[in-house]
C-alpha positions in Angstrom: -28.9 22.1 -9.2 -25.3 22.8 -10.2 -24.7 24.4 -6.8 -26.1 21.5 -4.9 -24.0 19.0 -7.0 -20.9 21.0 -6.3 -21.7 21.2 -2.6 -22.2 17.4 -2.4 -19.0 16.8 -4.4 -17.2 19.2 -2.0 -18.5 17.4 1.0 -17.4 14.0 -0.4 -14.0 15.4 -1.3 -13.5 16.8 2.2 -14.4 13.4 3.7 -11.8 11.7 1.5 -9.2 14.3 2.4 -9.9 13.9 6.1 -9.3 10.1 5.8 -6.0 10.8 4.0 -4.8 13.4 6.5 -2.5 11.0 8.3 -0.9 9.8 5.1 -0.3 13.5 4.0 1.3 14.2 7.3 3.6 11.1 6.9 4.7 12.2 3.5 5.3 15.8 4.5 7.0 15.0 7.7 9.2 12.3 6.1 10.3 14.7 3.4 11.1 17.5 5.8 12.9 15.2 8.3 15.0 13.5 5.6 15.9 16.9 4.1 17.1 18.2 7.5 19.1 15.0 8.2 20.7 15.1 4.8 21.5 18.8 5.1 23.2 18.3 8.5 24.9 15.0 7.9 25.7 14.6 4.2 27.7 16.9 2.0 27.2 15.1 -1.3 24.4 16.5 -3.5 24.2 13.3 -5.6 23.8 11.1 -2.5 21.3 13.4 -0.9 19.0 14.2 -3.8 19.3 11.3 -6.2 19.2 8.6 -3.6 17.4 9.6 -0.4 15.0 12.1 -1.8 14.0 9.7 -4.7 13.1 7.2 -2.0 10.8 9.7 -0.4 9.4 10.5 -3.8 8.6 6.9 -4.4 6.6 6.9 -1.1 4.7 9.9 -2.3 3.9 8.2 -5.6 3.1 4.8 -4.1 0.7 5.9 -1.3 -2.1 7.2 -3.5 -2.2 3.8 -5.3 -2.4 2.0 -2.0 -5.0 4.4 -0.8 -7.1 3.8 -3.9 -7.7 0.2 -2.8 -9.7 1.4 0.2 -12.7 1.4 -2.1 -12.9 -2.3 -1.8 -12.4 -2.1 2.0 -15.4 0.1 2.3 -17.6 -2.8 1.2 -16.1 -4.9 3.9 -16.7 -2.2 6.5 -20.2 -1.5 5.1 -19.4 2.2 4.9 -19.9 2.1 1.1 -23.6 1.4 1.6 -24.1 4.6 3.5 -22.5 6.6 0.6 -24.6 4.7 -2.0 -27.8 5.6 -0.1 -27.0 9.3 -0.4 -28.5 11.3 -3.3 -25.3 11.1 -5.3 -24.3 8.9 -8.2 -21.3 6.7 -8.7 -19.6 9.4 -10.8 -19.6 11.8 -7.9 -18.4 9.2 -5.4 -15.6 7.9 -7.5 -14.8 11.4 -8.8 -14.4 12.8 -5.3 -12.1 9.9 -4.4 -10.1 10.3 -7.6 -9.7 14.1 -6.9 -8.6 13.5 -3.3 -6.1 10.8 -4.4 -4.6 13.1 -7.1 -4.4 15.9 -4.5 -2.5 13.5 -2.3 -0.1 12.8 -5.1 0.4 16.4 -6.1 0.9 17.4 -2.4 3.4 14.6 -1.8 5.5 15.1 -5.0 5.5 18.9 -4.7 6.7 18.9 -1.1 9.4 16.3 -1.9 10.4 18.2 -5.0 10.6 21.5 -3.1 12.7 19.9 -0.3 15.0 18.5 -3.0 15.5 21.9 -4.6 16.2 23.5 -1.2 18.8 20.7 -0.6 20.5 21.4 -3.9 20.6 25.1 -3.1 21.9 24.5 0.4 24.6 22.0 -0.6 25.6 23.4 -4.0 29.2 24.5 -4.1 28.2 27.4 -6.3 25.1 29.7 -6.2 22.2 28.1 -8.0 21.5 31.2 -10.0 24.6 30.5 -12.1 22.8 27.6 -13.7 19.5 29.3 -14.3 20.3 30.2 -17.9 21.0 26.6 -18.6 17.9 25.3 -16.9 15.2 27.8 -18.1 14.9 26.4 -21.6 13.9 23.0 -20.1 11.3 24.5 -17.8 8.3 23.9 -20.1 9.4 20.3 -20.7 9.7 19.8 -17.0 6.1 21.1 -16.5 4.8 18.9 -19.2 6.5 15.9 -17.8 5.0 16.6 -14.3 1.5 16.9 -15.9 2.2 13.6 -17.6 2.9 11.9 -14.3 -0.4 13.4 -12.8 -2.4 12.0 -15.8 -0.6 8.7 -15.5 -1.5 8.5 -11.8 -5.2 9.3 -12.7 -5.1 6.4 -15.2 -3.7 4.0 -12.6 -6.3 5.0 -10.1 -9.1 4.6 -12.6 -7.8 1.1 -13.3 -7.8 0.4 -9.6 -11.4 1.6 -9.2 -12.5 -0.5 -12.1 -10.9 -3.7 -10.9 -12.2 -3.4 -7.4 -15.8 -2.7 -8.6 -15.6 -5.7 -11.0 -14.2 -7.8 -8.1 -17.3 -6.9 -6.0 -19.6 -8.3 -8.6 -18.8 -11.8 -7.5 -19.4 -13.3 -4.1 -16.4 -15.7 -4.1 -12.8 -15.1 -5.0 -13.4 -11.3 -5.0 -9.7 -10.5 -4.3 -8.5 -12.8 -7.1 -11.0 -11.3 -9.6 -9.8 -7.8 -8.6 -6.1 -8.7 -9.1 -6.8 -10.4 -12.5 -9.0 -7.5 -13.7 -6.4 -5.0 -12.6 -3.5 -6.5 -14.6 -5.7 -7.5 -17.5 -7.1 -3.9 -17.7 -3.5 -2.5 -17.5 -2.4 -4.8 -20.3 -5.3 -4.1 -22.6 -5.3 -0.3 -22.0 -1.5 -0.1 -22.6 -2.0 -2.0 -25.9 -4.7 0.4 -26.8 -2.5 3.4 -26.1 0.2 1.8 -28.2 -2.1 1.5 -31.1 -3.4 5.0 -30.7 0.2 6.4 -30.5 1.2 4.3 -33.5 -1.3 6.1 -35.7 0.0 9.6 -34.9 2.9 11.3 -36.6 5.4 13.7 -35.0 6.7 16.6 -37.0 9.9 18.5 -36.2 10.8 20.9 -34.6 10.1 20.6 -30.9 9.6 16.9 -31.1 9.9 16.3 -27.3 7.0 18.7 -26.5 4.8 17.1 -29.2 5.4 13.7 -27.8 4.5 14.8 -24.3 1.3 16.5 -25.5 0.4 13.4 -27.5 1.0 11.2 -24.5 -1.1 13.5 -22.3 -4.0 13.3 -24.7 -3.9 9.5 -25.2 -3.5 8.7 -21.5 -6.2 11.1 -20.5 -8.6 9.6 -23.1 -8.0 6.0 -22.0 -8.2 7.0 -18.3 -11.6 8.8 -19.0 -13.0 5.7 -20.7 -12.0 3.4 -17.9 -13.4 5.8 -15.3 -16.6 6.0 -17.3 -16.9 2.2 -17.3 -16.2 2.2 -13.6 -19.0 4.7 -13.0 -21.4 2.7 -15.3 -20.8 -0.6 -13.5 -21.0 1.1 -10.1 -24.4 2.7 -10.9 -26.0 -0.3 -12.6 -24.4 -3.5 -11.5 -23.2 -3.0 -7.9 -26.1 -3.9 -5.7 -26.9 -2.9 -2.1 
């Protein structure tokens, strides 16, 4: 049973990744092209990395959110009904889409980040290894911060799924309902996270790491609740 479930999830995940292949190619190609142009034309590290590469990073972060709204388009194209007729539940369908979108985010941000690091190495006036002793103590914080962005992206995608599913419960003004639900869910969930964080205490030392771990836990919990609600509505309220 578990093997069949994993096989079905894998098939759905591959389907989602095939649909996102053009977007992944755009992100990767843009990052590489911008890196080459900057390396050949610009000699300023600040201009190259902090400006141009951050713009490409914004594209890598923005595309998964845009892609998440394809869930609503699948109702208009009637492709959602084929998926709903398969022997899979809403959790598997939404979970495979969430996994694919997070993969898109990780791929995009990593390739942009790697290109940015290579630019710094190529344009730095001094060998980069001279700064390693200063940077290594912050490596664990950087990893935690990146994990935090992944969890935050998962939270935004879960809100997107939930709002689109709620929007499809009404026959008229579906788009308006989706937008209102999206921002209302964001507002309520952020308020909830604020309340949860306000009830926790941080003890020194290593305050920064504790704050990041606390944020990771709170955002993950809220995202899981929203995703579970999305799955519940998908399975019990969305009709063929």
